[in-house]
C-alpha positions as CSV (number, residue, x, y, z in Angstrom):
1,X,-75.2,18.1,35.0
2,X,-77.5,19.5,32.6
3,X,-77.0,17.7,29.6
4,X,-78.0,13.8,28.3
5,X,-74.9,11.4,27.9
6,X,-75.3,9.2,25.5
7,X,-73.7,5.5,25.3
8,X,-74.2,3.2,22.0
9,X,-74.2,-0.4,22.6
10,X,-75.7,-2.5,19.9
11,X,-79.6,-2.9,19.3
12,X,-80.2,-3.7,15.6
13,X,-82.0,-0.6,15.3
14,X,-79.9,2.2,13.8
15,X,-82.0,4.8,12.1
16,X,-84.0,4.7,15.2
17,X,-81.1,5.0,17.7
18,X,-80.1,8.2,15.5
19,X,-83.5,9.7,15.5
20,X,-83.7,9.3,19.8
21,X,-80.2,10.6,20.1
22,X,-80.7,13.6,18.5
23,X,-84.4,14.2,19.4
24,X,-83.5,13.7,23.2
25,X,-80.4,15.9,22.7
26,X,-82.4,18.7,21.7
27,X,-84.8,19.0,24.8
28,X,-84.0,21.9,27.0
29,X,-83.5,21.6,30.8
30,X,-83.4,17.4,30.4
31,X,-80.2,15.6,31.8
32,X,-79.4,11.9,32.5
33,X,-77.5,9.0,31.1
34,X,-79.1,7.0,27.8
35,X,-78.2,3.8,26.8
36,X,-78.8,2.0,23.7
37,X,-78.9,-1.8,23.6
38,X,-78.4,-1.9,27.2
39,X,-79.0,-3.4,29.8
40,X,-79.1,-7.0,29.2
41,X,-81.5,-8.6,31.2
42,X,-81.9,-12.3,32.1
43,X,-85.1,-13.8,31.8
44,X,-86.8,-17.4,32.0
45,X,-86.9,-17.1,28.1
46,X,-83.2,-16.4,27.8
47,X,-81.1,-12.7,27.5
48,X,-83.1,-9.6,26.9
49,X,-81.7,-6.5,25.4
50,X,-83.4,-3.3,25.7
51,X,-83.6,-1.1,22.9
52,X,-82.6,2.3,24.8
53,X,-82.6,3.0,28.6
54,X,-82.5,6.7,29.9
55,X,-82.2,7.5,33.6
56,X,-82.7,11.2,34.7
57,X,-82.7,12.5,37.8
58,X,-86.2,14.7,36.5
59,X,-87.7,11.8,35.1
60,X,-86.5,8.3,36.9
61,X,-86.1,5.2,34.6
62,X,-87.5,5.7,30.8
63,X,-87.6,2.7,28.8
64,X,-87.5,3.0,24.8
65,X,-89.3,0.5,22.8
66,X,-87.4,1.5,19.3
67,X,-89.8,1.2,15.9
68,X,-87.5,1.0,12.6
69,X,-90.6,0.8,10.2
70,X,-93.7,1.9,10.0
71,X,-95.5,-1.0,11.4
72,X,-95.9,-0.7,15.3
73,X,-97.2,-3.8,15.8
74,X,-98.8,-4.6,19.5
75,X,-96.5,-2.3,21.0
76,X,-98.7,-1.8,24.2
77,X,-97.8,-5.5,24.9
78,X,-94.0,-4.8,24.5
79,X,-94.1,-2.2,26.5
80,X,-95.7,-4.0,29.5
81,X,-93.2,-6.6,28.6
82,X,-90.5,-3.9,29.1
83,X,-91.7,-2.2,32.2
84,X,-92.5,-5.8,34.3
85,X,-88.7,-6.8,33.2
86,X,-87.2,-3.7,34.6
87,X,-89.3,-3.4,37.4
88,X,-88.5,-7.0,38.7
89,X,-84.5,-6.0,38.1
90,X,-84.9,-2.6,39.9
91,X,-86.8,-4.0,42.7
92,X,-83.9,-6.3,43.6
93,X,-82.2,-3.3,45.2
94,X,-83.9,-3.0,48.5
95,X,-82.7,0.8,48.3
96,X,-84.9,2.0,45.4
97,X,-87.9,0.3,46.9
98,X,-89.8,2.0,50.1
99,X,-92.9,-0.4,51.2
100,X,-94.1,-2.0,47.8
101,X,-93.5,1.2,46.0
102,X,-90.4,1.5,43.6
103,X,-89.0,4.8,44.2
104,X,-88.2,5.8,40.8
105,X,-90.3,6.8,38.5
106,X,-90.6,4.0,35.6
107,X,-92.0,4.7,32.2
108,X,-92.3,3.1,28.8
109,X,-92.2,5.4,25.7
110,X,-92.5,3.4,21.9
111,X,-90.3,5.7,19.3
112,X,-91.1,5.4,15.5
113,X,-89.5,8.3,14.1
114,X,-90.9,7.4,10.4
115,X,-94.3,7.5,11.3
116,X,-95.8,10.9,10.8
117,X,-99.0,11.0,12.8
118,X,-98.1,9.0,15.5
119,X,-101.1,10.3,17.9
120,X,-103.9,8.3,15.7
121,X,-102.0,5.2,16.7
122,X,-101.8,5.9,20.4
123,X,-103.7,3.8,23.3
124,X,-104.2,5.4,26.4
125,X,-101.6,4.8,29.0
126,X,-99.1,3.9,26.5
127,X,-97.3,6.8,25.2
128,X,-95.9,6.7,21.6
129,X,-93.9,9.7,20.0
130,X,-91.6,10.3,17.1
131,X,-88.9,13.0,16.7
132,X,-91.4,16.1,16.7
133,X,-93.3,15.0,20.0
134,X,-91.2,13.4,21.9
135,X,-90.5,16.3,23.9
136,X,-94.1,16.8,24.8
137,X,-94.3,13.1,25.8
138,X,-91.6,13.4,28.0
139,X,-92.6,16.7,29.5
140,X,-96.0,14.9,30.4
141,X,-94.0,12.3,32.5
142,X,-94.8,12.8,36.1
143,X,-91.4,14.8,37.7
144,X,-89.9,12.3,40.4
145,X,-90.2,14.7,43.2
146,X,-88.4,12.8,45.7
147,X,-85.3,12.2,43.7
148,X,-82.2,13.1,45.2
149,X,-78.4,12.6,44.1
150,X,-78.1,9.6,45.9
151,X,-81.0,7.9,44.7
152,X,-80.4,8.8,41.0
153,X,-76.6,7.3,41.4
154,X,-78.2,4.0,43.1
155,X,-80.8,4.0,40.2
156,X,-77.9,4.2,37.7
157,X,-75.9,1.7,39.6
158,X,-78.9,-0.7,39.7
159,X,-79.4,-0.2,35.6
160,X,-75.6,-0.4,35.1
161,X,-75.8,-3.8,37.3
162,X,-72.5,-2.5,38.7
163,X,-73.6,-2.3,42.4
164,X,-73.7,-6.1,42.6
165,X,-70.5,-6.7,40.0
166,X,-68.5,-4.5,41.9
167,X,-69.2,-6.3,45.6
168,X,-66.7,-7.1,47.7
169,X,-65.0,-10.6,47.9
170,X,-66.9,-11.1,50.9
171,X,-69.8,-9.3,53.2
172,X,-68.7,-6.2,55.1
173,X,-70.1,-6.5,58.4
174,X,-70.0,-3.0,60.9
175,X,-71.5,-2.2,63.9
176,X,-70.0,1.4,64.6
177,X,-71.1,4.1,62.3
178,X,-67.6,6.0,62.2
179,X,-65.4,2.8,62.0
180,X,-62.7,2.6,59.3
181,X,-65.0,-0.5,58.0
182,X,-68.0,1.7,58.0
183,X,-66.1,4.6,55.8
184,X,-65.1,1.9,53.3
185,X,-68.0,0.4,52.8
186,X,-69.9,4.1,52.3
187,X,-66.5,4.7,50.2
188,X,-67.3,1.6,48.1
189,X,-71.0,2.4,47.7
190,X,-70.4,5.9,46.3
191,X,-68.2,4.1,43.5
192,X,-70.5,1.6,42.5
193,X,-71.6,3.4,39.6
194,X,-69.4,4.3,36.0
195,X,-69.0,7.8,34.5
196,X,-69.9,8.4,31.2
197,X,-66.5,7.7,29.6
198,X,-66.2,4.6,31.4
199,X,-69.5,3.6,30.1
200,X,-68.8,4.5,26.7
201,X,-65.6,2.5,27.1
202,X,-67.4,-0.7,28.3
203,X,-70.6,-0.6,25.8
204,X,-69.5,0.8,22.6
205,X,-67.3,-1.7,20.3
206,X,-65.5,-0.4,17.7
207,X,-64.0,-2.2,14.3
208,X,-60.3,-2.0,14.6
209,X,-57.8,-0.8,17.6
210,X,-59.3,0.8,20.3
211,X,-57.0,2.2,23.1
212,X,-58.0,3.3,26.8
213,X,-55.5,5.4,28.9
214,X,-55.7,6.5,32.0
215,X,-53.6,6.9,35.6
216,X,-53.9,4.2,38.3
217,X,-57.3,3.7,39.8
218,X,-59.2,5.4,37.2
219,X,-60.9,2.1,36.4
220,X,-59.2,0.4,33.4
221,X,-59.4,-3.4,34.8
222,X,-62.9,-3.6,35.7
223,X,-63.6,-1.3,32.1
224,X,-61.7,-4.1,30.4
225,X,-63.4,-7.0,32.4
226,X,-66.7,-5.4,31.9
227,X,-66.2,-5.1,28.2
228,X,-65.0,-8.3,28.1
229,X,-68.1,-10.1,29.7
230,X,-70.6,-7.6,27.5
231,X,-69.1,-8.9,24.3
232,X,-69.3,-12.3,25.3
233,X,-73.0,-12.1,26.3
234,X,-73.8,-10.0,22.8
235,X,-71.7,-12.4,21.0
236,X,-71.2,-15.8,22.6
237,X,-69.6,-17.6,19.5
238,X,-66.8,-15.0,19.4
239,X,-63.5,-16.5,20.8
240,X,-61.9,-13.6,23.4
241,X,-58.8,-13.6,25.1
242,X,-58.3,-11.3,28.5
243,X,-54.6,-11.0,29.2
244,X,-52.3,-8.8,31.5
245,X,-49.3,-8.5,32.8
246,X,-49.4,-9.2,36.8
247,X,-50.7,-12.9,37.3
248,X,-52.5,-11.9,39.9
249,X,-55.1,-9.9,38.2
250,X,-56.3,-13.3,36.9
251,X,-58.8,-14.0,39.6
252,X,-59.9,-10.2,39.7
253,X,-60.8,-10.8,36.0
254,X,-62.9,-13.9,36.5
255,X,-64.7,-12.9,39.4
256,X,-65.7,-9.4,37.3
257,X,-66.7,-10.6,34.3
258,X,-68.4,-14.3,36.3
259,X,-70.6,-11.5,38.2
260,X,-71.3,-9.3,35.5
261,X,-72.4,-12.4,32.9
262,X,-74.5,-14.0,35.4
263,X,-76.3,-10.7,36.2
264,X,-76.8,-9.7,32.6
265,X,-77.4,-13.2,31.1
266,X,-78.5,-15.2,34.0
267,X,-75.7,-17.8,33.2
268,X,-71.9,-18.0,34.1
269,X,-69.6,-17.3,30.7
270,X,-68.7,-19.9,28.7
271,X,-65.2,-20.2,29.4
272,X,-63.9,-22.2,26.4
273,X,-64.8,-18.9,24.3
274,X,-63.7,-16.2,27.0
275,X,-60.6,-17.2,27.9
276,X,-58.7,-15.2,30.9
277,X,-54.7,-16.1,30.1
278,X,-51.7,-14.7,30.9
279,X,-49.6,-13.2,28.3
280,X,-46.2,-15.6,27.9
281,X,-47.8,-19.4,28.6
282,X,-46.1,-22.4,28.9
283,X,-47.1,-26.0,28.1
284,X,-49.4,-27.7,30.8
285,X,-53.0,-27.3,29.9
286,X,-55.5,-24.1,30.1
287,X,-54.3,-22.6,33.3
288,X,-50.9,-22.2,31.9
289,X,-51.9,-21.3,28.6
290,X,-51.1,-17.7,27.3
291,X,-51.3,-15.8,24.1
292,X,-47.8,-16.3,22.9
293,X,-47.7,-19.9,23.5
294,X,-50.9,-19.8,22.0
295,X,-49.5,-18.2,18.8
296,X,-46.1,-20.7,18.5
297,X,-48.6,-23.8,18.9
298,X,-50.9,-22.6,16.2
299,X,-48.0,-21.5,13.7
300,X,-45.8,-24.4,14.6
301,X,-42.8,-22.1,15.7
302,X,-40.3,-22.9,18.3
303,X,-41.7,-21.8,22.0
304,X,-39.1,-19.7,24.4
305,X,-39.6,-20.0,27.8
306,X,-38.0,-17.8,29.9
307,X,-34.7,-19.4,30.2
308,X,-34.3,-20.4,26.6
309,X,-35.8,-16.3,25.7
310,X,-33.0,-14.8,28.1
311,X,-29.7,-16.8,26.7
312,X,-31.2,-15.7,23.4
313,X,-32.4,-12.5,23.8
314,X,-31.1,-10.8,27.2
315,X,-32.9,-10.8,30.4
316,X,-35.7,-9.2,31.9
317,X,-38.4,-7.4,29.6
318,X,-35.8,-7.9,26.9
319,X,-36.8,-11.6,26.9
320,X,-39.9,-11.7,26.2
321,X,-39.7,-8.8,23.9
322,X,-37.5,-11.0,21.7
323,X,-39.1,-13.4,21.9
324,X,-42.2,-12.2,20.3
325,X,-40.5,-10.2,17.9
326,X,-39.0,-13.7,16.6
327,X,-42.4,-15.5,16.8
328,X,-43.6,-12.4,14.6
329,X,-40.4,-12.7,12.3
330,X,-40.9,-16.3,11.5
331,X,-44.4,-15.5,10.9
332,X,-45.8,-16.6,7.2
333,X,-49.5,-16.7,7.6
334,X,-51.6,-15.0,10.2
335,X,-53.2,-17.9,12.5
336,X,-56.6,-15.7,13.1
337,X,-57.1,-17.3,16.4
338,X,-59.6,-14.6,18.2
339,X,-62.4,-12.6,16.9
340,X,-61.6,-9.9,20.1
341,X,-58.4,-9.4,22.2
342,X,-58.3,-7.1,25.3
343,X,-55.1,-6.1,27.1
344,X,-54.5,-4.8,30.3
345,X,-51.5,-3.5,31.2
346,X,-50.3,-2.4,28.1
347,X,-47.4,-0.2,29.4
348,X,-45.4,-3.3,30.7
349,X,-45.2,-5.1,27.5
350,X,-43.0,-4.0,24.5
351,X,-44.4,-2.9,21.5
352,X,-43.7,-6.4,19.8
353,X,-46.2,-8.5,21.9
354,X,-49.2,-5.6,20.9
355,X,-48.1,-6.5,17.3
356,X,-48.3,-10.3,18.2
357,X,-52.0,-10.1,20.0
358,X,-53.0,-7.9,16.5
359,X,-51.7,-11.0,14.6
360,X,-54.2,-13.4,16.5
361,X,-57.1,-11.5,15.4
362,X,-59.8,-12.1,12.8
363,X,-60.4,-9.2,11.0
364,X,-61.9,-6.5,11.7
365,X,-58.7,-6.7,14.1
366,X,-60.8,-5.9,17.4
367,X,-58.1,-5.0,20.0
368,X,-58.3,-3.1,23.2
369,X,-55.4,-2.2,24.8
370,X,-55.2,-0.7,28.3
371,X,-52.5,1.3,30.1
372,X,-51.2,3.5,32.8
373,X,-49.6,6.7,31.5
374,X,-47.8,7.0,34.7
375,X,-46.5,3.4,35.4
376,X,-43.5,4.1,34.1
377,X,-43.2,7.5,35.9
378,X,-40.2,9.0,33.4
379,X,-43.1,9.5,30.8
380,X,-41.3,6.8,28.4
381,X,-44.9,5.8,27.3
382,X,-46.1,3.5,24.5
383,X,-45.3,4.8,21.4
384,X,-48.1,5.7,19.5
385,X,-50.3,3.3,17.6
386,X,-48.8,4.0,14.0
387,X,-45.6,3.0,15.6
388,X,-46.8,0.1,17.2
389,X,-48.3,-1.5,14.5
390,X,-46.3,-0.4,11.4
391,X,-47.1,0.3,7.6
392,X,-49.2,-1.9,5.2
393,X,-47.7,-2.4,1.5
394,X,-48.8,1.2,0.4
395,X,-47.1,2.7,3.0
396,X,-50.2,3.8,5.2
397,X,-50.3,3.1,8.5
398,X,-52.0,-0.2,9.7
399,X,-53.8,1.3,12.7
400,X,-54.5,5.5,13.3
401,X,-57.1,6.4,16.0
402,X,-57.5,10.3,14.8
403,X,-59.6,12.3,16.5
404,X,-62.5,9.4,17.5
405,X,-63.0,9.6,21.1
406,X,-64.7,6.2,20.9
407,X,-61.3,4.8,19.3
408,X,-58.8,6.7,22.1
409,X,-60.4,7.0,25.1
410,X,-59.1,8.7,28.2
411,X,-60.1,8.2,31.8
412,X,-59.2,11.1,33.6
413,X,-60.9,10.5,36.7
414,X,-59.1,8.9,39.6
415,X,-61.6,6.5,41.8
416,X,-59.2,5.0,44.0
417,X,-56.8,7.6,45.4
418,X,-57.7,10.8,46.9
419,X,-56.3,13.9,46.2
420,X,-53.8,14.1,49.0
421,X,-52.6,10.3,48.5
422,X,-52.4,10.6,44.7
423,X,-50.6,14.1,44.7
424,X,-47.9,12.4,47.5
425,X,-47.6,9.6,45.3
426,X,-46.5,11.9,42.4
427,X,-44.2,14.2,44.5
428,X,-42.2,11.6,45.8
429,X,-42.3,9.7,42.2
430,X,-41.1,12.5,40.3
431,X,-39.1,14.1,43.5
432,X,-40.6,17.1,43.2
433,X,-39.4,18.7,46.6
434,X,-36.4,16.2,46.6
435,X,-32.9,18.1,47.8
436,X,-31.2,19.1,44.7
437,X,-27.7,17.4,44.9
438,X,-25.0,19.6,44.4
439,X,-23.5,20.7,41.2
440,X,-26.7,19.8,39.4
441,X,-29.7,21.9,38.1
442,X,-32.4,20.3,39.6
443,X,-33.8,18.1,42.8
444,X,-36.2,16.4,40.4
445,X,-35.8,12.5,39.8
446,X,-37.6,12.5,36.5
447,X,-40.2,14.2,34.6
448,X,-42.3,13.5,31.7
449,X,-40.5,14.6,28.1
450,X,-43.9,15.8,27.4
451,X,-45.6,18.8,29.9
452,X,-49.0,18.3,28.1
453,X,-49.2,15.0,29.9
454,X,-49.7,16.5,33.1
455,X,-53.1,17.9,32.1
456,X,-54.7,14.7,30.3
457,X,-53.8,12.8,34.2
458,X,-56.1,15.1,35.6
459,X,-53.8,18.5,36.5
460,X,-54.4,21.7,36.5
461,X,-52.1,25.0,36.1
462,X,-52.4,26.9,39.4
463,X,-49.5,29.4,38.5
464,X,-47.0,29.6,36.1
465,X,-46.7,28.3,32.6
466,X,-47.0,24.7,31.9
467,X,-43.8,24.3,29.8
468,X,-39.8,23.4,29.7
469,X,-37.6,25.9,31.6
470,X,-41.0,27.6,33.1
471,X,-41.9,27.5,37.0
472,X,-45.2,26.2,37.3
473,X,-47.4,25.0,40.1
474,X,-49.6,22.0,39.4
475,X,-53.0,21.0,41.0
476,X,-55.7,18.2,41.0
477,X,-59.3,19.5,40.4
478,X,-62.6,18.6,42.1
479,X,-63.5,16.8,38.8
480,X,-60.5,14.3,38.5
481,X,-60.0,13.8,42.0
482,X,-63.8,13.4,43.1
483,X,-64.1,15.2,46.9
484,X,-65.8,12.1,48.5
485,X,-62.6,10.1,48.0
486,X,-61.0,12.5,50.9
487,X,-63.9,14.0,53.0
488,X,-64.2,10.6,55.0
489,X,-61.1,11.3,57.0
490,X,-58.8,14.0,58.6
491,X,-56.1,14.3,55.7
492,X,-53.3,13.7,58.3
493,X,-55.3,9.9,58.2
494,X,-55.6,9.5,54.6
495,X,-51.7,9.8,54.4
496,X,-49.0,9.6,56.9
497,X,-45.6,9.0,57.2
498,X,-43.8,7.4,60.6
499,X,-40.1,7.7,61.3
500,X,-39.1,4.9,63.4
501,X,-35.3,4.1,65.3
502,X,-34.6,0.7,63.6
503,X,-36.5,-2.1,62.0
504,X,-37.7,-3.7,65.1
505,X,-39.1,-0.6,66.2
506,X,-40.8,-0.6,62.8
507,X,-42.5,-4.1,63.0
508,X,-43.5,-3.2,66.4
509,X,-45.7,-0.4,65.5
510,X,-47.0,-2.4,62.3
511,X,-48.2,-5.4,64.1
512,X,-50.2,-3.2,66.5
513,X,-51.8,-1.2,63.8
514,X,-52.9,-4.3,62.0
515,X,-54.2,-5.8,65.2
516,X,-56.2,-2.3,66.1
517,X,-57.3,-2.6,62.3
518,X,-59.1,-5.8,62.9
519,X,-60.2,-5.8,66.2
520,X,-61.2,-2.0,66.5
521,X,-61.4,-0.1,63.0
522,X,-64.0,-3.1,61.6
523,X,-61.3,-3.7,58.6
524,X,-61.4,-7.1,57.5
525,X,-58.1,-9.0,57.0
526,X,-58.4,-8.4,52.9
527,X,-58.8,-4.5,53.6
528,X,-55.0,-4.9,54.2
529,X,-52.0,-4.7,52.2
530,X,-48.4,-4.6,53.5
531,X,-46.2,-4.0,50.7
532,X,-42.1,-4.0,50.5
533,X,-40.7,-1.9,47.9
534,X,-37.6,-4.3,47.3
535,X,-38.9,-7.7,45.6
536,X,-35.8,-9.6,46.3
537,X,-35.7,-9.1,50.2
538,X,-39.2,-8.8,50.7
539,X,-39.9,-12.6,51.9
540,X,-36.8,-12.1,54.5
541,X,-38.0,-8.8,56.0
542,X,-41.2,-10.0,55.9
543,X,-40.7,-12.8,58.3
544,X,-40.7,-11.5,62.0
545,X,-43.7,-9.4,61.3
546,X,-45.8,-12.5,60.2
547,X,-44.6,-14.5,63.0
548,X,-45.6,-11.8,65.7
549,X,-49.0,-11.6,63.7
550,X,-49.4,-15.3,63.8
551,X,-48.4,-15.3,68.0
552,X,-51.4,-12.8,68.0
553,X,-54.0,-15.1,66.0
554,X,-53.8,-13.1,62.9
555,X,-53.1,-15.0,59.6
556,X,-51.4,-13.7,57.0
557,X,-49.8,-14.5,53.3
558,X,-47.2,-13.8,50.9
559,X,-48.8,-13.2,48.1
560,X,-47.9,-15.9,44.9
561,X,-45.6,-17.6,47.5
562,X,-47.8,-18.9,50.1
563,X,-50.4,-18.9,47.3
564,X,-50.9,-19.6,43.5
565,X,-49.0,-17.2,41.4
566,X,-52.6,-16.0,40.1
567,X,-53.7,-15.8,43.7
568,X,-53.4,-11.9,45.8
569,X,-55.8,-11.7,48.2
570,X,-57.2,-15.4,50.0
571,X,-61.0,-15.5,50.1
572,X,-61.4,-19.1,51.5
573,X,-59.7,-17.7,55.2
574,X,-59.4,-14.5,56.6
575,X,-55.8,-13.3,56.1
576,X,-53.8,-10.1,55.6
577,X,-51.9,-9.9,52.3
578,X,-48.3,-9.4,52.4
579,X,-46.6,-8.9,49.1
580,X,-43.4,-7.4,47.1
581,X,-44.0,-4.4,44.6
582,X,-44.2,-6.2,41.4
583,X,-47.3,-8.4,42.5
584,X,-49.1,-5.5,44.2
585,X,-49.3,-3.8,40.9
586,X,-53.3,-4.2,39.9
587,X,-54.6,-4.5,43.2
588,X,-55.9,-2.2,46.1
589,X,-56.8,-2.1,49.4
590,X,-58.7,0.2,52.3
591,X,-55.5,0.3,54.1
592,X,-52.0,0.0,52.6
593,X,-48.7,-0.4,54.6
594,X,-45.3,0.8,52.8
595,X,-42.6,-0.5,54.9
596,X,-38.8,0.1,55.0
597,X,-39.3,2.6,52.6
598,X,-36.0,4.4,53.5
599,X,-34.8,1.6,50.9
600,X,-36.3,4.3,48.4
601,X,-34.3,7.1,48.8
602,X,-30.5,7.2,47.5
603,X,-28.7,9.0,44.8
604,X,-27.1,8.0,41.8
605,X,-28.2,5.1,39.3
606,X,-31.6,3.3,40.3
607,X,-33.1,6.0,42.1
608,X,-35.8,6.8,39.1
609,X,-36.9,2.8,39.7
610,X,-37.0,3.3,43.3
611,X,-39.1,5.8,43.2
612,X,-41.5,4.4,40.9
613,X,-41.9,1.3,43.4
614,X,-42.7,4.1,46.0
615,X,-45.6,5.6,43.8
616,X,-46.8,2.4,42.8
617,X,-47.1,1.2,46.6
618,X,-48.8,4.4,47.5
619,X,-51.5,4.4,44.7
620,X,-52.4,1.1,46.1
621,X,-54.7,2.3,48.4
622,X,-58.3,3.6,47.9
623,X,-58.5,4.9,51.5
624,X,-55.5,5.4,54.1
625,X,-51.7,4.7,53.2
626,X,-48.7,4.5,55.6
627,X,-45.5,5.2,54.8
628,X,-43.0,3.8,57.1
629,X,-39.5,3.2,57.5
630,X,-36.1,4.2,59.5
631,X,-33.0,6.2,59.3
632,X,-31.7,8.7,57.4
633,X,-33.2,7.7,54.2
634,X,-36.5,8.1,55.9
635,X,-35.7,11.5,56.9
636,X,-35.4,12.6,53.8
637,X,-38.3,11.4,52.7
638,X,-40.3,12.3,55.3
639,X,-38.8,16.3,54.5
640,X,-40.2,15.7,50.8
641,X,-43.7,14.9,52.2
642,X,-43.8,17.9,54.5
643,X,-42.6,20.7,51.6
644,X,-45.6,18.9,49.6
645,X,-48.0,19.6,53.1
646,X,-47.0,22.8,53.2
647,X,-47.7,23.9,49.4
648,X,-51.3,22.4,50.2
649,X,-50.4,19.2,47.8
650,X,-50.0,21.0,45.1
651,X,-46.5,20.4,42.6
652,X,-44.4,23.4,42.5
653,X,-41.0,22.8,40.3
654,X,-39.4,24.2,37.4
655,X,-39.8,22.2,34.6
656,X,-36.5,20.8,33.2
657,X,-35.0,21.5,29.6
658,X,-34.4,18.9,27.2
659,X,-30.8,19.3,28.1
660,X,-31.4,18.8,31.8
661,X,-33.9,16.0,31.1
662,X,-31.2,14.1,29.4
663,X,-29.0,14.3,32.5
664,X,-31.8,12.9,34.5
665,X,-32.4,9.8,32.7
666,X,-28.2,9.1,32.7
667,X,-28.0,10.1,36.6
668,X,-30.8,8.2,38.1
669,X,-31.2,5.6,35.2
670,X,-32.0,1.6,35.6
671,X,-28.9,-0.5,35.6
672,X,-29.1,-4.2,35.0
673,X,-27.0,-6.2,37.5
674,X,-24.2,-6.4,35.5
675,X,-24.0,-2.7,34.6
676,X,-23.9,-2.2,38.7
677,X,-21.0,-4.6,39.1
678,X,-19.3,-2.5,36.6
679,X,-20.4,0.8,37.7
680,X,-18.8,-0.8,41.4
681,X,-15.9,-1.6,39.7
682,X,-15.1,1.8,38.0
683,X,-16.2,3.5,41.4
684,X,-13.6,1.4,43.2
685,X,-11.0,1.9,40.7
686,X,-11.5,6.2,41.2
687,X,-11.1,5.2,45.1
688,X,-7.8,3.7,43.9
689,X,-6.6,6.4,41.9
690,X,-7.2,9.2,44.7
691,X,-5.9,7.0,47.4
692,X,-2.7,6.4,45.3
693,X,-2.2,10.2,44.6
694,X,-2.7,10.8,48.6
695,X,-0.4,8.2,49.8
696,X,2.4,9.6,46.8
697,X,2.4,6.2,45.1
698,X,1.1,8.3,42.2
699,X,2.0,12.1,41.2
700,X,-0.2,13.8,39.0
701,X,2.7,14.1,36.6
702,X,2.3,10.4,36.2
703,X,-1.0,10.9,34.5
704,X,-0.6,12.3,30.6
705,X,-2.0,15.8,30.2
706,X,-4.8,15.1,28.1
707,X,-6.1,12.9,31.2
708,X,-5.3,15.7,33.6
709,X,-7.5,18.3,31.7
710,X,-10.2,15.9,31.4
711,X,-10.7,15.0,35.2
712,X,-10.1,18.7,35.9
713,X,-12.8,19.8,33.3
714,X,-15.2,17.0,34.8
715,X,-14.8,17.8,38.3
716,X,-15.2,21.7,37.8
717,X,-18.3,21.0,36.1
718,X,-19.7,19.0,38.5
719,X,-18.8,21.4,41.7
């Protein structure tokens, strides 16, 4: 790091803020993170906002008292007050204290850019500077001689309040220095700071729409939670909504927001002002409320539950999309319910829901939506905001992000999955090393329509050309996949595939591993997730495993079934989480077991969806993942994984042309239950036709010439 990164919160001093940013940026050899209007500190007198805080590996923690005009007032008293407050905050972190001494150097500087002769106002021991003298004053600060990268990160984490906010659901007790529990603790400590892009996304607020993009594990959920809490502490009178697709995220949002507000303001949030609510909702009080239901209630429109919406608009995602479109279509005037709305997992919502959220907002329409570019691996991501939100009466787009990086934030680093785990998920999800079916042009199962998206999510071209029709080799960088996520364990331990003779053998092995994790590896029950890719049969297939665990004295639960719909991990009692794939989304754990994955192999319609499930399951792991199954399908998946390992976890493939992409979308498309039945009926009729020809009940001459020629042409093209 050779420069100062700046993150702008609100401090009410725009002129001095701009001058300080320019002055600090001009100082050679200075590096670190500078926050304006941050952190907030809880004091007996209430919340206390700092004008600016600079954390540097060279100079320690430097606090700035910004002076807008020419009246410096009793700046020495303000400096003492600042130093005392931050000193007390930092001393709460025992790793930053040695004996009675605070390890990072703590200094306060008053910065008055509009005063030319600041030296005449200076008091001994209380530095004051303007833009011309700041470099000299900074240079006069003693260097932080015992600074290390680890100490610098700890100091930064303490200022950001992240170490306490991101603390585990329960205390981690470890006694063996090299156990999995110890490795996980070290891993969690290492990600207790936000990177610069995450900091900016949390603290910098724009008037209007803000989009946050990133792949799984890049920190979108925690950024949204902290942003909601930060806005609430800054503007306690604002009405703010946080919404999401996966109901089990509700508890995670509540925990993060509550921790942040207590850390920053000393108070729990006012949950009547800051609402964590479902997207759809239903009658039945605050716990069941939702954005769509509240919209209907406020505008006097008919509310559609899932049953009535499915009957009118179609099943699955079409139901909610249609309900939102109908509500917007009947809208006479916008209800203006909120000052800010934050939407997580936006990729799982139709654009009509984002438009509905937009219509609930007061001017200047502060909508923040975060989405995963890869949640739908086919690259059928959200449309651009110009298409989502439409145009005004003059034909101009209501929302356009332009090139403003504050409005369009890309989180490129993955802090959950190590490089081997993430690349494995991509390789299997896309079918990079999938056998090429006979008569087809590629073994790929799906692919992004836009090749450039690979670079946006943190890959670089190692060989070849990233373009349609070209051969390319892609790899992740140490910048986008930090090495510390992988260097705690051998690669074969980070991700492993196991094949068994049958399901009973698989289940017995799984039980033994979970027992070992808890009894020997020092993992907690909530460090373990067991995922079944098929949500329909998950409950039945989990039954024998959970019974055996119970007989061994190990409690488990089926998320959303044995718990409330909003609960994923149990916190009141130690319990291993079992889950279908959809409830797993948005959650993570140190050890993830993905079972019966042979069901994710196959051919034809629906394969892309099966591979998406496998991708999602693997990316729930923040340390180790076990992909297990049995039968021929498991053999095929292991072959794909072995080819990936032989290529040193790089993706080597020929990028499909537009023509091939179109064929992939048709060949491996997802089908509704009705479409599946129709497809099976057609396949059955084709079998009947062949049987009739073989038995002589029907001869080729019985078919009309046009049908015969079509059959011959289609069969010839597919062989």
